[in-house]
DODODREN-179954 format. One record per atom (N, C-alpha, C): residue number from 1; residue in three letters; z, x, y. Coordinates in steps of 0.2 Angstrom, whole numbers, plus 5000, padded with zeros to 4 digits. Layout:
atom num = NUM, residu = ALA, pz = Z, px = X, py = Y .
...
//
This chain:
atom num = 1, residu = UNK, pz = 5194, px = 4964, py = 5384 .
atom num = 1, residu = UNK, pz = 5194, px = 4971, py = 5380 .
atom num = 1, residu = UNK, pz = 5201, px = 4975, py = 5381 .
atom num = 2, residu = UNK, pz = 5200, px = 4977, py = 5376 .
atom num = 2, residu = UNK, pz = 5207, px = 4982, py = 5377 .
atom num = 2, residu = UNK, pz = 5205, px = 4988, py = 5379 .
atom num = 3, residu = UNK, pz = 5210, px = 4992, py = 5379 .
atom num = 3, residu = UNK, pz = 5210, px = 5000, py = 5383 .
atom num = 3, residu = UNK, pz = 5206, px = 5004, py = 5379 .
atom num = 4, residu = UNK, pz = 5207, px = 5003, py = 5371 .
atom num = 4, residu = UNK, pz = 5204, px = 5006, py = 5367 .
atom num = 4, residu = UNK, pz = 5196, px = 5007, py = 5365 .
atom num = 5, residu = UNK, pz = 5194, px = 5000, py = 5368 .
atom num = 5, residu = UNK, pz = 5187, px = 4998, py = 5368 .
atom num = 5, residu = UNK, pz = 5184, px = 4998, py = 5375 .
atom num = 6, residu = UNK, pz = 5184, px = 5000, py = 5380 .
atom num = 6, residu = UNK, pz = 5183, px = 5001, py = 5386 .
atom num = 6, residu = UNK, pz = 5179, px = 5007, py = 5387 .
atom num = 7, residu = UNK, pz = 5174, px = 5008, py = 5391 .
atom num = 7, residu = UNK, pz = 5171, px = 5014, py = 5390 .
atom num = 7, residu = UNK, pz = 5175, px = 5017, py = 5397 .
atom num = 8, residu = UNK, pz = 5173, px = 5025, py = 5394 .
atom num = 8, residu = UNK, pz = 5176, px = 5028, py = 5401 .
atom num = 8, residu = UNK, pz = 5175, px = 5028, py = 5408 .
atom num = 9, residu = UNK, pz = 5169, px = 5025, py = 5409 .
atom num = 9, residu = UNK, pz = 5168, px = 5022, py = 5417 .
atom num = 9, residu = UNK, pz = 5171, px = 5017, py = 5418 .
atom num = 10, residu = UNK, pz = 5172, px = 5013, py = 5414 .
atom num = 10, residu = UNK, pz = 5175, px = 5006, py = 5412 .
atom num = 10, residu = UNK, pz = 5184, px = 5007, py = 5416 .
atom num = 11, residu = UNK, pz = 5187, px = 5011, py = 5411 .
atom num = 11, residu = UNK, pz = 5192, px = 5013, py = 5412 .
atom num = 11, residu = UNK, pz = 5196, px = 5017, py = 5418 .
atom num = 12, residu = UNK, pz = 5190, px = 5022, py = 5420 .
atom num = 12, residu = UNK, pz = 5190, px = 5024, py = 5427 .
atom num = 12, residu = UNK, pz = 5190, px = 5020, py = 5433 .
atom num = 13, residu = UNK, pz = 5187, px = 5014, py = 5432 .
atom num = 13, residu = UNK, pz = 5185, px = 5010, py = 5438 .
atom num = 13, residu = UNK, pz = 5192, px = 5006, py = 5437 .
atom num = 14, residu = UNK, pz = 5195, px = 5005, py = 5433 .
atom num = 14, residu = UNK, pz = 5200, px = 5001, py = 5432 .
atom num = 14, residu = UNK, pz = 5206, px = 5004, py = 5435 .
atom num = 15, residu = UNK, pz = 5207, px = 5010, py = 5433 .
atom num = 15, residu = UNK, pz = 5211, px = 5016, py = 5436 .
atom num = 15, residu = UNK, pz = 5211, px = 5016, py = 5443 .
atom num = 16, residu = UNK, pz = 5205, px = 5016, py = 5444 .
atom num = 16, residu = UNK, pz = 5204, px = 5016, py = 5453 .
atom num = 16, residu = UNK, pz = 5206, px = 5010, py = 5456 .
atom num = 17, residu = UNK, pz = 5205, px = 5004, py = 5455 .
atom num = 17, residu = UNK, pz = 5208, px = 4998, py = 5454 .
atom num = 17, residu = UNK, pz = 5214, px = 4998, py = 5457 .
atom num = 18, residu = UNK, pz = 5219, px = 5000, py = 5451 .
atom num = 18, residu = UNK, pz = 5226, px = 4999, py = 5450 .
atom num = 18, residu = UNK, pz = 5229, px = 5004, py = 5456 .
atom num = 19, residu = UNK, pz = 5226, px = 5009, py = 5458 .
atom num = 19, residu = UNK, pz = 5228, px = 5015, py = 5463 .
atom num = 19, residu = UNK, pz = 5228, px = 5011, py = 5469 .
atom num = 20, residu = UNK, pz = 5223, px = 5009, py = 5471 .
atom num = 20, residu = UNK, pz = 5220, px = 5004, py = 5477 .
atom num = 20, residu = UNK, pz = 5229, px = 4998, py = 5478 .
atom num = 21, residu = UNK, pz = 5228, px = 4997, py = 5472 .
atom num = 21, residu = UNK, pz = 5233, px = 4989, py = 5473 .
atom num = 21, residu = UNK, pz = 5241, px = 4993, py = 5472 .
atom num = 22, residu = UNK, pz = 5243, px = 4999, py = 5471 .
atom num = 22, residu = UNK, pz = 5249, px = 5001, py = 5471 .
atom num = 22, residu = UNK, pz = 5250, px = 5005, py = 5477 .
atom num = 23, residu = UNK, pz = 5244, px = 5009, py = 5481 .
atom num = 23, residu = UNK, pz = 5244, px = 5010, py = 5485 .
atom num = 23, residu = UNK, pz = 5247, px = 5004, py = 5490 .
atom num = 24, residu = UNK, pz = 5248, px = 4998, py = 5492 .
atom num = 24, residu = UNK, pz = 5249, px = 4994, py = 5494 .
atom num = 24, residu = UNK, pz = 5255, px = 4990, py = 5492 .
atom num = 25, residu = UNK, pz = 5260, px = 4992, py = 5491 .
atom num = 25, residu = UNK, pz = 5267, px = 4990, py = 5488 .
atom num = 25, residu = UNK, pz = 5268, px = 4983, py = 5489 .
atom num = 26, residu = UNK, pz = 5265, px = 4981, py = 5497 .
atom num = 26, residu = UNK, pz = 5270, px = 4974, py = 5501 .
atom num = 26, residu = UNK, pz = 5267, px = 4969, py = 5497 .
atom num = 27, residu = UNK, pz = 5259, px = 4971, py = 5495 .
atom num = 27, residu = UNK, pz = 5257, px = 4964, py = 5491 .
atom num = 27, residu = UNK, pz = 5259, px = 4963, py = 5484 .
atom num = 28, residu = UNK, pz = 5262, px = 4967, py = 5482 .
atom num = 28, residu = UNK, pz = 5263, px = 4966, py = 5474 .
atom num = 28, residu = UNK, pz = 5272, px = 4966, py = 5475 .
atom num = 29, residu = UNK, pz = 5275, px = 4961, py = 5469 .
atom num = 29, residu = UNK, pz = 5282, px = 4962, py = 5468 .
atom num = 29, residu = UNK, pz = 5284, px = 4968, py = 5463 .
atom num = 30, residu = UNK, pz = 5290, px = 4969, py = 5461 .
atom num = 30, residu = UNK, pz = 5291, px = 4974, py = 5457 .
atom num = 30, residu = UNK, pz = 5290, px = 4973, py = 5450 .
atom num = 31, residu = UNK, pz = 5288, px = 4968, py = 5447 .
atom num = 31, residu = UNK, pz = 5286, px = 4966, py = 5439 .
atom num = 31, residu = UNK, pz = 5278, px = 4968, py = 5440 .
atom num = 32, residu = UNK, pz = 5276, px = 4966, py = 5445 .
atom num = 32, residu = UNK, pz = 5269, px = 4966, py = 5446 .
atom num = 32, residu = UNK, pz = 5267, px = 4975, py = 5446 .
atom num = 33, residu = UNK, pz = 5271, px = 4977, py = 5450 .
atom num = 33, residu = UNK, pz = 5269, px = 4983, py = 5450 .
atom num = 33, residu = UNK, pz = 5270, px = 4988, py = 5445 .
atom num = 34, residu = UNK, pz = 5275, px = 4987, py = 5440 .
atom num = 34, residu = UNK, pz = 5278, px = 4990, py = 5432 .
atom num = 34, residu = UNK, pz = 5272, px = 4989, py = 5430 .
atom num = 35, residu = UNK, pz = 5269, px = 4983, py = 5428 .
atom num = 35, residu = UNK, pz = 5263, px = 4982, py = 5424 .
atom num = 35, residu = UNK, pz = 5256, px = 4983, py = 5426 .
atom num = 36, residu = UNK, pz = 5255, px = 4986, py = 5432 .
atom num = 36, residu = UNK, pz = 5249, px = 4989, py = 5433 .
atom num = 36, residu = UNK, pz = 5252, px = 4997, py = 5433 .
atom num = 37, residu = UNK, pz = 5257, px = 4999, py = 5434 .
atom num = 37, residu = UNK, pz = 5259, px = 5006, py = 5433 .
atom num = 37, residu = UNK, pz = 5258, px = 5008, py = 5425 .
atom num = 38, residu = UNK, pz = 5260, px = 5004, py = 5421 .
atom num = 38, residu = UNK, pz = 5260, px = 5004, py = 5413 .
atom num = 38, residu = UNK, pz = 5252, px = 5001, py = 5409 .
atom num = 39, residu = UNK, pz = 5250, px = 4997, py = 5413 .
atom num = 39, residu = UNK, pz = 5242, px = 4998, py = 5413 .
atom num = 39, residu = UNK, pz = 5239, px = 5004, py = 5415 .
atom num = 40, residu = UNK, pz = 5239, px = 5008, py = 5419 .
atom num = 40, residu = UNK, pz = 5237, px = 5014, py = 5424 .
atom num = 40, residu = UNK, pz = 5238, px = 5020, py = 5418 .
atom num = 41, residu = UNK, pz = 5244, px = 5018, py = 5415 .
atom num = 41, residu = UNK, pz = 5246, px = 5024, py = 5411 .
atom num = 41, residu = UNK, pz = 5242, px = 5024, py = 5403 .
atom num = 42, residu = UNK, pz = 5242, px = 5019, py = 5401 .
atom num = 42, residu = UNK, pz = 5237, px = 5017, py = 5395 .
atom num = 42, residu = UNK, pz = 5229, px = 5019, py = 5396 .
atom num = 43, residu = UNK, pz = 5228, px = 5017, py = 5402 .
atom num = 43, residu = UNK, pz = 5220, px = 5019, py = 5404 .
atom num = 43, residu = UNK, pz = 5221, px = 5026, py = 5405 .
atom num = 44, residu = UNK, pz = 5227, px = 5028, py = 5409 .
atom num = 44, residu = UNK, pz = 5224, px = 5036, py = 5409 .
atom num = 44, residu = UNK, pz = 5224, px = 5041, py = 5401 .
atom num = 45, residu = UNK, pz = 5229, px = 5037, py = 5396 .
atom num = 45, residu = UNK, pz = 5230, px = 5041, py = 5390 .
atom num = 45, residu = UNK, pz = 5222, px = 5041, py = 5387 .
atom num = 46, residu = UNK, pz = 5220, px = 5034, py = 5386 .
atom num = 46, residu = UNK, pz = 5214, px = 5032, py = 5385 .
atom num = 46, residu = UNK, pz = 5206, px = 5037, py = 5386 .
atom num = 47, residu = UNK, pz = 5207, px = 5039, py = 5393 .
atom num = 47, residu = UNK, pz = 5203, px = 5041, py = 5396 .
atom num = 47, residu = UNK, pz = 5204, px = 5049, py = 5394 .
atom num = 48, residu = UNK, pz = 5210, px = 5053, py = 5394 .
atom num = 48, residu = UNK, pz = 5212, px = 5059, py = 5392 .
atom num = 48, residu = UNK, pz = 5210, px = 5061, py = 5386 .
atom num = 49, residu = UNK, pz = 5210, px = 5055, py = 5379 .
atom num = 49, residu = UNK, pz = 5208, px = 5056, py = 5375 .
atom num = 49, residu = UNK, pz = 5200, px = 5056, py = 5373 .
atom num = 50, residu = UNK, pz = 5196, px = 5050, py = 5377 .
atom num = 50, residu = UNK, pz = 5189, px = 5053, py = 5377 .
atom num = 50, residu = UNK, pz = 5189, px = 5059, py = 5380 .
atom num = 51, residu = UNK, pz = 5190, px = 5061, py = 5384 .
atom num = 51, residu = UNK, pz = 5189, px = 5066, py = 5388 .
atom num = 51, residu = UNK, pz = 5192, px = 5074, py = 5383 .
atom num = 52, residu = UNK, pz = 5196, px = 5072, py = 5380 .
atom num = 52, residu = UNK, pz = 5196, px = 5078, py = 5374 .
atom num = 52, residu = UNK, pz = 5191, px = 5078, py = 5368 .
atom num = 53, residu = UNK, pz = 5190, px = 5071, py = 5366 .
atom num = 53, residu = UNK, pz = 5184, px = 5070, py = 5361 .
atom num = 53, residu = UNK, pz = 5178, px = 5075, py = 5364 .
atom num = 54, residu = UNK, pz = 5175, px = 5073, py = 5369 .
atom num = 54, residu = UNK, pz = 5169, px = 5075, py = 5373 .
atom num = 54, residu = UNK, pz = 5169, px = 5082, py = 5373 .
atom num = 55, residu = UNK, pz = 5175, px = 5086, py = 5374 .
atom num = 55, residu = UNK, pz = 5175, px = 5092, py = 5376 .
atom num = 55, residu = UNK, pz = 5174, px = 5096, py = 5368 .
atom num = 56, residu = UNK, pz = 5177, px = 5092, py = 5362 .
atom num = 56, residu = UNK, pz = 5177, px = 5095, py = 5357 .
atom num = 56, residu = UNK, pz = 5171, px = 5096, py = 5355 .
atom num = 57, residu = UNK, pz = 5167, px = 5090, py = 5355 .
atom num = 57, residu = UNK, pz = 5160, px = 5090, py = 5353 .
atom num = 57, residu = UNK, pz = 5156, px = 5095, py = 5359 .
atom num = 58, residu = UNK, pz = 5156, px = 5095, py = 5365 .
atom num = 58, residu = UNK, pz = 5153, px = 5100, py = 5367 .
atom num = 58, residu = UNK, pz = 5154, px = 5106, py = 5365 .
atom num = 59, residu = UNK, pz = 5159, px = 5109, py = 5363 .
atom num = 59, residu = UNK, pz = 5161, px = 5115, py = 5360 .
atom num = 59, residu = UNK, pz = 5159, px = 5115, py = 5352 .
atom num = 60, residu = UNK, pz = 5159, px = 5112, py = 5350 .
atom num = 60, residu = UNK, pz = 5155, px = 5111, py = 5342 .
atom num = 60, residu = UNK, pz = 5148, px = 5113, py = 5343 .
atom num = 61, residu = UNK, pz = 5146, px = 5108, py = 5347 .
atom num = 61, residu = UNK, pz = 5136, px = 5110, py = 5347 .
atom num = 61, residu = UNK, pz = 5135, px = 5115, py = 5352 .
atom num = 62, residu = UNK, pz = 5139, px = 5118, py = 5358 .
atom num = 62, residu = UNK, pz = 5138, px = 5125, py = 5359 .
atom num = 62, residu = UNK, pz = 5139, px = 5131, py = 5353 .
atom num = 63, residu = UNK, pz = 5143, px = 5130, py = 5348 .
atom num = 63, residu = UNK, pz = 5145, px = 5135, py = 5343 .
atom num = 63, residu = UNK, pz = 5140, px = 5135, py = 5339 .
atom num = 64, residu = UNK, pz = 5139, px = 5128, py = 5338 .
atom num = 64, residu = UNK, pz = 5131, px = 5126, py = 5334 .
atom num = 64, residu = UNK, pz = 5126, px = 5129, py = 5337 .
atom num = 65, residu = UNK, pz = 5123, px = 5130, py = 5344 .
atom num = 65, residu = UNK, pz = 5117, px = 5132, py = 5346 .
atom num = 65, residu = UNK, pz = 5118, px = 5140, py = 5345 .
atom num = 66, residu = UNK, pz = 5123, px = 5142, py = 5348 .
atom num = 66, residu = UNK, pz = 5125, px = 5149, py = 5348 .
atom num = 66, residu = UNK, pz = 5123, px = 5152, py = 5339 .
atom num = 67, residu = UNK, pz = 5125, px = 5148, py = 5335 .
atom num = 67, residu = UNK, pz = 5125, px = 5150, py = 5328 .
atom num = 67, residu = UNK, pz = 5118, px = 5152, py = 5326 .
atom num = 68, residu = UNK, pz = 5114, px = 5148, py = 5328 .
atom num = 68, residu = UNK, pz = 5105, px = 5147, py = 5328 .
atom num = 68, residu = UNK, pz = 5103, px = 5153, py = 5331 .
atom num = 69, residu = UNK, pz = 5104, px = 5156, py = 5334 .
atom num = 69, residu = UNK, pz = 5103, px = 5162, py = 5338 .
atom num = 69, residu = UNK, pz = 5101, px = 5169, py = 5335 .
//
């Protein structure tokens, strides 16, 4: 599953896994650490995009509700 098709909760769960692995650097070599870091950055960006979209949708719905009053 690619980063763009993962749900927010799946991405967040994977980010937590990556964080745990990177907190224990003795179990990783440099290349593994860099790969995990890169994956984490991509997941963070995907999550941020999803949050931005949700916020935009929330704002639109709130404005629509306000205009109905």
